C-alpha positions in Angstrom: -20.4 135.3 -12.2 -21.0 135.4 -15.9 -24.3 134.1 -17.2 -24.8 133.3 -20.9 -28.0 132.3 -22.6 -28.5 130.2 -25.8 -31.6 130.5 -27.9 -33.3 128.4 -30.5 -34.4 129.4 -34.0 -37.6 131.0 -32.5 -35.5 133.1 -30.1 -36.6 131.2 -27.0 -34.0 130.5 -24.4 -33.0 126.9 -24.5 -29.9 126.9 -22.4 -28.2 128.8 -19.6 -24.5 128.6 -18.7 -23.0 130.2 -15.7 -19.2 130.7 -15.3 -17.2 131.9 -12.4 -15.5 135.3 -12.8 -11.9 135.0 -14.0 -9.1 137.3 -12.8 -5.5 137.9 -13.5 -3.3 139.1 -10.7 0.5 139.0 -10.1 1.0 136.7 -13.0 -1.7 134.2 -12.0 -5.0 133.5 -13.7 -7.7 132.1 -11.5 -11.5 131.8 -11.3 -13.2 132.8 -8.1 -16.6 131.8 -6.7 -17.9 133.4 -3.5 -18.6 130.1 -1.8 -16.3 127.6 -3.7 -13.2 129.8 -3.5 -10.4 130.2 -6.0 -9.2 127.8 -8.7 -5.9 128.4 -10.3 -5.9 128.2 -14.1 -3.2 127.5 -16.7 -2.5 130.1 -19.4 -5.0 128.2 -21.7 -7.6 128.4 -18.8 -7.5 124.7 -18.1 -7.6 124.0 -14.3 -4.1 123.8 -12.9 -3.2 120.6 -11.0 -1.6 122.4 -8.1 -2.0 125.8 -6.5 1.3 126.2 -4.5 2.5 128.7 -1.9 3.2 131.5 -4.5 -0.3 131.4 -5.8 -1.8 131.4 -2.2 0.3 134.4 -1.3 -0.8 136.3 -4.4 -4.4 135.3 -3.8 -4.2 136.5 -0.2 -3.1 139.9 -1.5 -5.9 140.0 -4.1 -8.5 139.0 -1.5 -7.6 142.2 0.5 -8.3 144.4 -2.5 -11.4 146.6 -2.6 -14.3 145.5 -4.8 -13.4 148.1 -7.3 -9.7 147.0 -7.3 -10.8 143.4 -7.9 -13.0 144.5 -10.8 -9.8 146.0 -12.4 -8.2 142.5 -12.4 -11.2 140.7 -13.8 -10.6 139.4 -17.4 -13.8 137.4 -17.8 -17.3 137.1 -16.3 
């Protein structure tokens, strides 16, 4: 999960944003959170309205990858 901090003019942290890690695998872009699971994204990274069988098949393959292999598919986070 990616964590980003914003600071004020004095350099003090005034905001924290956390984002799920985002991956690209077999033509799909999705974010994945360890307890919330996957969320398919559109090419512009908006949330897709449906996740269909093709996505779930690709996700099942991705989920079997090693931690190192998954890191190779990570595009943000």
